[in-house]
N, C-alpha and C positions, 0 to 999 in steps of 0.2 A: 504494500500500500504506500501511497505517496501523499505528500501534502506540501503546500507552498512554504517558502522560507519566511521566518519571522521578519518584521520590519526592523531596521537598525534601531538600536536602543537610543540613539541620539534624537529621534523624533520627539520624545519627551521622556523624562526620567520616570522610572517606575515608583509609584507611591506605595509605601507600606501604610497600614492603618495608623501606625504611630506617626509617620510623616504627615499624614492628612490631619490628624488631631492637633499636632503642633503648629503646622503652617496656617491652619484656619481656625485656631482658638476654640477647639472643641470644649464644650462643657456638658457634663452629664445631665440627664433628665432629672427634673425635680423629684420624681418618685424614688430615685436611687439614693437620695440624701435626705429623705423626708424625716422629720422629727415629730415627737409628740406635740410640741408647741405648734408646729406648722399645721399638723392635722387638726388641732383644736381651733386654730384661727380659721382654717378652711371651713370646718363644720359650722362655726359661729357665723361666718359670712353667708353660708348657705341658708342658715335658719333665719336670717334677718328678712323681714317682710317689707318689701318695697312695692310701689305701685307697678313698676315695670315687671317685677317677678310675678306679682299677682296676675297681671294682665296676660303675661306669657302662659302661665299655668292654666288660666281660664280658657284662653284661645286653644290651647293644646287639648284640654279635657272636653271642652264644648265648642267644637269648630263652628257651630252655627252662630256664635257670638262674633266670629270674625267675618264670615261670608255674608250673613244676612244684612248688616248695615251697608255693605258694599254691593248689594244686589242691584243689577241693572234692569230696572223695571221695564223700560221701553223695549229693550232687546230680548229679554228672557221671559217676561211674565206670560205672554200669550203662548209661546211654545211649551212652557212648563204646565200651564193649565190644560192644554190639549193632551200632552203626554200623560199627565196625572189622571185625567178622566179615562183615557184609553187603557192604562194599566189597571185602574180600578175595575173596569169591566172585565178584564182578564182574571183578576183576583177572584171573582165570584165563582165561576165554574172550576177553576184550578184549586182554589181553597177548599171548596166543598168536596171535590174529588180526592184531593190529597189527604183530607181529614179522614176519609174512609181507610186510606192506607195506614194511618196512625191508629186505627181502631177507635176513633172518637166520633161523636156526632158531627155531621157536615158543617154546622154553624161554627164550630171551633176553628175551622180553617179560615173563616172570615174574621173572627176575633184575632187570629194570628196575623192578619194583614193590617191590623189597626194598632193594637196596644204596644207590642214590642217594636213595631216599625216606627212609631212616634219617638221612642227613645233613640232609635238609630238615626232619625233625622237630626236630632240634637247633637249626637256624639259621633256619627259616622263620617267617613272621609270619601266614600265612593259616591259619585253623582249619579251613576247609572245602574248600580247593582240593585235589582228589584228584590228587596227582602220580603219575606213572608213564608209561604209554604213551598217546600221543595220535595220532589218525589223520594229521593234517596234518604233524606233526613226523616221524612214521615214514615218511610218503610222501616227504618231502624227504630223509630219510636214505636211503631205498631208491634214490633218484635218484643220490645220491653214491656209494653202494655199487656200483650198476650201472656208473657212469662209470669208477670206478677199479679194478674187480675184474680186468679184463683186464691192466691194468698191474701189479697185484700178482702175478698169475699168472706174468708174465714174470720178475719180480724174485725171487719165492720160489715155484717151481713145486710143491714138495713140503714139507709141514710135517715137520720132523724128518729122520731119516736113512732112513726106510723107503721101499720102492719100491711105489708104488700102480699097479695096472694095471686093475683092474675098474672098471665104471661106478659101482658103489657107492662105491669108494674115490675116484673122481673127484668125486662129489657131496660127500664129506667134505672134500676139498681146497677146493672152491668155498665150502662152508659155513664152513670155517675162515678163509678169506680174507675172506669177507663180515663175519664177526665182528670180524676185525682192523680192517677199514675203519670199521665202525660204532663200535667202541670208540675208535678214533683220532679220529673225528668228535666223539664225546662229550667226549673229553679236550680237544680244541682249542676246542670250544664253551664248555666249562667255564672254560678260561683266559680266553677273551674276556669271558665274563660276570663273572668275578671282577674283571678289570681295570675293567670298566664300573662295577661296584659300588664299587671303591676310588676311582675318579675321580668318583663321585657323578653318574653319567650316567643314573640311573633315570628322570628326567623327560623324557629325549629321546624316549621312546616316544610323547609327545604328538603328534609329527609323523605317527605312524601313527594316523590318526583312526579312530573306530568304523566309519565308512562304509567306509574302506579295508580294515580288518581283516575286516569282514563280507563284503565282496565277494571278498577273497582266499581266505578259508576256504571260502566257498561254491564258488568255482572249484576249489579244491583237493579238495573233496568229490567233484566230477565226476571228477577224476583218480583218486581212491581207488576210486570205484565202477567206473570203467573198468578199473582194474588187477585187479579181482576177476572180470571176465568169463571169463577163461581157466579159473579154478577153478570157477566156477558151471557152465559148459558142458563142462568137462573137455577143453578143446582145447589143443593145443601151439602157442599163438600165439608168434610170434617177439618177442624183446625189441627195443624201439625206443629210439633215442637222439636227442638234438637237439630240434628244434622240431616242433610239431604232432604230438606223440605220440598224443594222443587221436584225431585224424583218421586217423593211420596204423593205430592199433589197430582201430578199427571198420571200416576198409577191409579189413583182413585177417580180421576176425571174421565178417562177413556171408557171404562165400563158403564159410567152413568150418562154418557152422551145421549142414549135413546130417551132419557127422561128430560131432555132440554125443554125449558120454558120458551116456547116459540115467540111469545110476545117480547120477552126480554132480549132474545137473540135479534129479532127484527129491529128493536129500538137501538141496540148497540151497533148493528151493521149500518143502519141508516145514518146514525150519528157519525160513525167513522167514515162513511162514504162522503158525507157532506164536508167533513173536515179535510179529507184528502183532495176533493175537488177545489176547495177554497185554497189550500196550501199550494197545489200544483198549477192551478189555472187562474182562479179569480185573483188571488193575492199578487202574482206577478203582473197581471194585466192592470189591476187597479193601482198597484204601486207606482206605475208610470204616470198616473193621472191624479192621484190623491195620496198625500203622505200618511193619512190615517187609515190603518187596516180595517177591513170588515170584521166586526166582532162575531165570527161564526160560532165560537164556543158559547157565547152568551145567547145567540139566536137559538142554538140547539137546546140550551137550558130552558129558555122561555117557551119554545114550541113543545118540547117534551113535557114541561109542566102543564101547559094548556091542554094538550092531547090527553094526558093522564087524568086531569081533572074532568075534562068533558066526557070521556068515555068510561071513566071509573075503572081503570085498568087493574087496580088493586083488588077490587071485589070480583071482577069478571075473569081475570086471567092470572090472579095471584102474583102480580108484579110488585116487587119490593120497591118502596119509595123512601124518600128521605125522612118523612115523618114530621111530627110537630117541631116547629122552630120557634122558640120563645121570642117575643118582640123585646126590643130594648137592649140594654147592655148588661153584661154579667157583673155580679157583685164581687168585689175583691175578697178572695178566700185564701188562707194559708194552706198550701198542700200538706199532705200527711208527712211530717218530718221524720217519722220513724223509718221510712223507706231509705233515708240517707244513711242510716246505720247499717244497711245491708251492703256488704262488700261487693257482691255481684252487681247490685244496682249502681254503686259508685263506679265500678269498672266500666259498665255499659255507658254510664253518663260521660266518663272521661273520653272513651273512644268516639262516641257520637259527637261530643263537643269538638274534638280535634278534627274529625272528618267534616262536620258542618262548617267549621272555620276554614279548613283547607279548600273546600270546593267554592265557598263564597269568596275567599281571598283570590283564588286563581281567576274567577270571573271578573272580580274588581280590577285586578292587575291588567287583564286583557283589555277591558273597556277604558281604563285610565291611559294606557299607552295610545289607544286610538284617539282619545280625547285630549291628550297632552297635559294631564295633570298628575298629581302625586297621590299615592296611597300610603298611609302610615300603618304598618302591620300591627304594631302593638296597640295603637288606638282602635284598630278594627276589632281586636280581641276585646277591648274594654266596651266598645259600642255594642257588639253582638252579645257579650256577656250581660251587660246592664239591661239590654232589651229582653233577654231570656228571663232574667230575674223578675223584671216588671211584668212580662207576659205570664210567667208562672203564677203570679198573684191574681191574674184575671182569667184563669182556666185555659190558657193557651198552650198548645203543644210547642215543641222547640222550633226555633227560628232557622231559616235557611235562605238561600238565594237561588232564584230560578233563572237559568240562562235564557230561556225563551222570552220571559217577561223583560229581562234586562235588555235583550237585543231590540225588542219592540220599543222600550222606553228610550233607547238611544236613537232608534230609527225614525220615530215620529218627531224627534227634535227636542227631547228633554235636555235642559241645560244644567240644572242644579238640583239639589235635594228638595227644593220647593215642589217639584213635580211629585215626589213621593208624599209630601205633606198634603197636596191636593188630593191624591189618591186616598189617603187615610181619612180625610174629611168627608169625601163622597161616600166611602164605605161606612162611615159613622152614621150618616143619615139613612143609608140603606138598611143598616141593622135596626135603626129606630122605627122605620115605617114600612119597609118592604120585605124583610126577611121571612115573615110567616107565609108569604105568597108562594114560596118554593117548597112547601111541605109535600106537595103531590109529585115532585120531580122523581122520575124513576132512577134508581141507582145504576141501572144498566146504561143510561145515557152518560152519567158521570164516568162509568168504566170505559166507555168508548172514547170519551175526551182524554182520559188518562193514557190510554194505549197510544193514541195518535201523538200525544205530547211527548212520548218517549222517543220520537224520531231523532231528535238531536242527540240523545244519549246513544242510541243504536248506531248512529252515523260515526261514532268513535271507533267502530271496527276498522275504519280506514287508518286509524293510528297504528294498528298492527302492521300494516304494509309499510308505513313510513318508518316504524321502528326497525323492521327487518332490513330495509335499505340502509338505514343509518348504522345500526349495530344489531347483530344477531342476539347478543346478550339482552338488549332492551326488549327485543321481541319475545325472548324466553320469559322475562319478567312479566310482560303483558299477558302472555298465555297462561302462565302459572297463576297469576293473580285472578284472572278472569275465571278460569276453570275451578279454582278453589272457592271463589265466591259462589259460583253457580252450583257446583256439585256438593260442596260441604256446608258452608254457612257464611253469612256476611262477615261476622266478627272474626271467625277463624280464617276466612279468606283474606281479610285485610292483614291479619298477623302473618300469614304465610307470604303474602305479597311483600310486606316490609322485610321479612327474613330473606326472601329471594333477592330483593333489591340490595340489601346489605351484603349478601353473599357475592353478588356480581362485583360490588365495589371492592370487597376483600380480594377476590380473584384477580381483578385488574391491578390491585395494589401489589400483588405478588409477581406480576409479570415484569421482567427487566427488559429495558431497551438499551442495548450496547452498540456503540459505533466508534469508529476511529475518526477523530476530528482533525481537520487540516486548517491552516490559517490562510485567509485571503490576504495577499500582501498589502501592507500599508492601510489596513482597515481595522484591525482588532476584532474581526469577525471570524468565528470558527464554524465550520460546516462539516457535514458528514461526507467523507471522501468517497463513499459508495454512490452518492447522488450528485456530486460535483467533481469535475475533473480539475485536479490541482497538481502542479509539478512540484516535487519535493527536491529543493536545491541543497538543503543542509541536513536532510535526514531527520527532521523534527516532526514528531507526531504526537497526538494526544488522544487518549481514550476517554470517551464519555459514556457513563453508565447512568441512565435515568431510571430510577426505580423507587418504590417506597420501601423503606428499610424495616424489615421484619426479621425477628430472630431466627425463624425457621428457614429463612432464605440465605443465611450466611454462607453455607458450604457450597451454594450454587454459583457464587461469584468467583470467576477464575480470570486472572490477568493473562491475556494472550501476548502481551508485549513486554519486553524488558524495560525497566525504568529505574531512576534513582531520585526523581522529584515527584511528589504526589500532591496534587492540588485538589482540595475539597471545595466544590462550588456550593456555597450556602445561599445563593440568590433565591432559590426556591423553597427555603426553609422558613417556616413561620415561627416556630419555637423549638427549643431543645429541652427535653426533660432530664432529670437527674440520671436516669438509667442510660440515656443516650450519651451523656457526657462521660459516664463511667466506662462504657465500652469504647468510646472514642479515645479516652485516656489510655486504656489498655492497648489499643491498636497502634496508637502513636508510639508507645514504648516499644512495641514489637518492631515497627518499621525502623525506629531509631537504632535498635540493636543490630540490624542488618544493613545499616548504612543508607537508609532512605529518608530524605528530608520531607517533612509534611508541612504543607501550607494551607491556609484557609482563606478563601476569597468570598467577598460579597456578604459577609455576616451582618445582619441588621442590629440595630440598637438593643432589642430584647435579648438576642443571643449573646451579644457582647456583655450585657449586664449579668446574664447567667454565668458566663465564663468568669467574670470578676468574682461573683459570689462563691463559686466553687473552686477558686484558685487554679483554674485551668491554664492560666498564663504561666504557671510554674512548669507545665508540661510543654505547651507550645507558646514560645515567647511572642510578645506583641510584634516583634520584627517579622514574624512569619504570617501576620495577618495583612490582607490586602483589600482595598475597597472594590476591586473587580478582578475577574479572571485574567483579563488582559494585562493588568499590572503584575499579577503573580507570574504569568508566562514570560513577560519581559524580564523580570528579575531572574527567573530560573534559566532563561536563555543566555543571559549574560554570564552566569556561572558556568553553564555548560560550554560556552564558547571559549572561556578562559581555560577550563580544565581539559576539555576534549575537543581539540580543533577539528577532528573528523566528524563531530556531531554526537549528540546524545539523545536520550529519549525521555519524554515526560508523560505522565499519565494524569488526566484530569477526571475526577470522579464527581459527577453531578448528582446531588442529593435532592430528590424532588419533593419529599415531604418530611415532616418532623415528627417528634413524639415516638420514634422508634429507636431501636438499640442495637443495630449491627452495621458494620462497615466491611468492605472487602478485606480479606486477610492476605498478607504477602506470602509468596512462595519462594523458596530459596532459588529455584530454577530461574525465576524471573530476574532475581537480583544478580545471579551469576552471569546472565547475558545482558545486563542492563546497559552495557556500553557498546553493544553491537550496532551494526549499521541498520 
């Protein structure tokens, strides 16, 4: 292998780290010399309350205080009103339908679009994320409700002091208990999210990669569609618990198909056909002529309610309807707090809280990039958490964000969170005066609306193809997560997906990339000689090994070239822990014993501070530290040219990550041939 000769040393002198510190008056960071007095003064200054600090804190905690006084009435008010009314119309069918997924009465889905969303308007930072009901979050809520409903029935068999004996009264009891569980889940989720926001944990969701979230939500969409089969076909399918719910559901469904309620099936098919025609034909045609979309979901709800009422479908054809919807607003009620003492309940709350936040935040980021504004991840945790806590007090299931509604909100011209406020106000009046009118709405109509609304989630199957083209490992993670969610369980599937994602990261961590580097003359740039043609005039070569340093990979690193100068490139190192320094000290001593000089290039201030604290400079003196690899190579080249006029060899080891504890070990064969050509 060949490489180009190094530039003459006279171009500029090689700076050691010590030279750089002395010539440019380096002073250590304050944290390295901090004292108790300094700490006390800092804390005292932070505790002082000034108007500027108070204003900054209020603007950060309640962003509405910042943007509302600066609201551009002439430019934004009309678009926000139109967008708010449009989204409010979408909330009615989606909220009622998704509430069925959560195993709570349909009206709770409309409550969900009002109470927690009001808090989000005050505290949220996303202008276009349509908060309210979301299929995946409601599905996970329904799983928790089904799991704990029997337990709550034992603890509190009858709400109040009345005696219920009829089947209708039994349904009321079950509905009451379902609302209690869902609101308790919302409250506990809110507390988790608020704590995560307080402790600045918003960035932790980066561990939930886009591939993982896509696969999980696609698998959850299969669960959502499966849960609607009993309503579409009008069959009394038994409720299943535990693992492989989808398999068990379809195993029960197929033998019962001859018993299908034809009226329910027709209502579902007509609804789905109308929505498909609207999405594929009417909406594209109308979108070119009018920015406001045709509210086909609401039309289906109104028509279905009217037909059901006029023909008395419940009495004649045994069609299941929404049932009585109480007028007005719910009274604030504290959910059953004893549920929060159940560890399984808390675990489900934490998982649902993180997934609800991750999906909402990913949507918010997507829309913010398109809109050119910023999303604050920790503030989003606080806003969603506070909304869930408030909503839990008003009998609301957990909060989520719908991509379909969000895209409509953006598409019809919504500018600010005032559009969401308009939606809340309109739904508030609907709850006060119009909600009871939907009591005869067939549930099969809502099931048809839900199934068609899953199109966006099912379209994520395209992500599998993209992942396969980008990285086969990403495709494996996608398929593993999806199949685990579908065939095993939502929660277990998410855990398996996270494990698969982490496994691929570790596997990539263990793969080493090694190459021989050559220098482009007069540039200070080093390139892979296998990919660039370089003429080696002085026999100088450098080996680059880019890998994550793990203990079990030590024995696999083998030097293929002789050398006597070893340069560790620390430019890619974020931090060095104590074990890494211990192993580095040991290896430096090994190299020193066999005549190899070790140099470190590109170490950042945190690493230098760690070296000072651990007395590492006793092992590698400051004169062997360089601000860049180029300076280190210049220094080594000058030594080699003096000692070996025919040329010598250098090896550069590039360390791509920190927190690990192994470095390549020297072999005597390499040293014996270190002065070869």
